[in-house]
C-alpha positions in Angstrom: -19.5 -89.3 -37.9 -22.4 -87.4 -36.5 -22.5 -89.8 -33.5 -18.8 -89.1 -32.7 -19.3 -85.3 -32.9 -22.4 -85.5 -30.7 -20.5 -87.7 -28.2 -17.7 -85.1 -28.0 -20.2 -82.3 -27.4 -21.9 -84.3 -24.6 -18.5 -85.2 -23.0 -17.4 -81.6 -23.3 -20.6 -80.3 -21.7 -20.4 -82.9 -18.9 -16.8 -81.8 -18.1 -17.6 -78.1 -18.1 -16.4 -76.3 -14.9 -18.3 -73.2 -13.7 -17.4 -70.7 -11.1 -19.3 -68.9 -8.4 -19.0 -67.3 -5.0 -19.6 -69.9 -2.3 -22.3 -69.7 0.4 -22.3 -71.0 3.9 -24.1 -74.1 2.6 -20.8 -75.0 0.7 -18.7 -75.0 3.9 -18.6 -78.8 4.4 -17.8 -79.5 0.7 -15.0 -76.8 0.8 -13.7 -78.4 4.1 -13.4 -81.7 2.3 -11.4 -80.1 -0.6 -9.1 -78.4 1.9 -8.5 -81.7 3.7 -7.1 -83.0 0.5 -4.9 -80.0 0.1 -3.6 -80.4 3.7 -3.4 -84.2 3.4 -5.9 -84.6 6.2 -3.6 -82.8 8.7 -6.2 -80.2 9.6 -6.3 -78.5 13.0 -9.5 -77.7 14.8 -9.3 -74.1 13.8 -9.8 -74.7 10.0 -13.6 -75.0 10.2 -13.7 -71.6 12.1 -11.2 -70.1 9.6 -13.4 -71.3 6.7 -16.5 -69.7 8.2 -14.5 -66.4 8.4 -13.4 -66.7 4.8 -17.0 -67.1 3.7 -18.3 -64.3 5.9 -15.6 -61.7 5.6 -16.3 -59.3 2.7 -12.6 -58.3 2.6 -11.9 -61.8 1.3 -12.3 -63.1 -2.3 -13.7 -66.6 -2.3 -14.5 -68.7 -5.4 -15.6 -72.3 -6.0 -15.3 -74.3 -9.1 -18.3 -76.6 -9.8 -19.0 -79.6 -11.9 -22.3 -79.6 -13.9 -23.9 -81.8 -11.2 -23.1 -79.0 -8.7 -20.4 -80.9 -6.9 -17.5 -78.6 -5.8 -14.2 -79.4 -7.5 -12.1 -76.3 -6.4 -11.8 -73.5 -3.9 -9.8 -70.3 -3.8 -9.7 -67.8 -0.9 -7.5 -64.7 -1.0 -7.3 -61.1 0.1 -5.3 -57.9 -0.4 -2.9 -56.1 1.9 -0.1 -53.6 2.0 3.1 -55.5 1.4 6.2 -53.7 2.6 8.5 -56.3 1.1 7.2 -55.6 -2.3 6.5 -51.9 -1.7 2.9 -52.0 -2.9 -0.6 -53.3 -2.2 -0.7 -57.0 -3.2 -3.2 -59.8 -3.5 -2.5 -62.9 -1.4 -3.9 -66.3 -2.2 -4.4 -68.0 1.2 -6.0 -71.3 0.0 -6.2 -72.8 -3.4 -7.2 -76.4 -4.2 -8.6 -77.8 -7.4 -9.2 -81.5 -8.1 -7.1 -83.1 -10.9 -9.9 -83.4 -13.5 -10.8 -79.7 -13.2 -7.1 -78.7 -13.2 -6.9 -80.5 -16.6 -9.7 -78.2 -17.8 -7.8 -75.0 -16.8 -9.7 -74.4 -13.5 -6.6 -73.2 -11.6 -5.8 -70.7 -14.3 -9.4 -69.5 -14.5 -9.6 -69.1 -10.7 -6.3 -67.3 -10.4 -7.3 -65.0 -13.3 -10.6 -64.1 -11.6 -8.7 -63.4 -8.3 -6.2 -61.3 -10.2 -8.9 -59.2 -11.7 -10.5 -58.6 -8.3 -7.0 -57.6 -7.0 -6.5 -55.2 -9.9 -9.8 -53.5 -9.1 -8.5 -52.9 -5.6 -5.2 -51.3 -6.7 -2.9 -54.3 -6.4 0.4 -54.4 -8.3 0.8 -58.1 -8.0 -0.3 -61.4 -6.3 1.6 -63.5 -3.7 1.1 -67.2 -3.3 2.3 -69.7 -0.7 5.5 -71.5 -1.4 5.7 -75.2 -1.8 3.9 -75.9 -5.0 6.8 -75.6 -7.4 5.7 -75.9 -11.0 2.1 -75.0 -10.4 2.5 -71.2 -9.9 5.5 -70.9 -12.3 3.2 -72.3 -15.1 0.9 -69.4 -14.4 3.7 -66.8 -14.7 4.6 -66.4 -11.0 8.3 -66.0 -10.1 10.0 -67.2 -6.9 10.9 -64.4 -4.5 13.7 -64.3 -2.0 11.4 -63.0 0.7 11.1 -65.5 3.6 8.7 -65.3 6.5 8.8 -66.6 10.0 5.9 -67.4 12.4 5.5 -67.0 16.1 2.4 -68.2 17.8 0.8 -65.7 20.2 0.0 -67.1 23.7 
């Protein structure tokens, strides 16, 4: 019985996810996570964008780490005035968490930390990208009717 309990404690400890702000040294590992999110269809600009996320103090960035230090998740977001919702809102730009960490509640923990950061900056809500049906609804998000269009500037 003591062996089983000890084994559960060891397994639980080994699977613990911790969270911290990323540094420039994490850029390559974060890029690998984002390549999974975007199914390896990354443009040349993503590396530059990632460097900007990590260096811009107006962005919230957070990584999830395994006990061995390997990154297992990344979140980047910011706040802005949002006329469609008539308030200041948080906006999650990038969020990816590997499956084993998702099963430990890493997505929820990361979104909660981002939400707290947004609240401190006077936000009334958080916006997330469309296309991950089920994930965000499970965290209490509701679909909005607001649609956006994109035009590339020459």
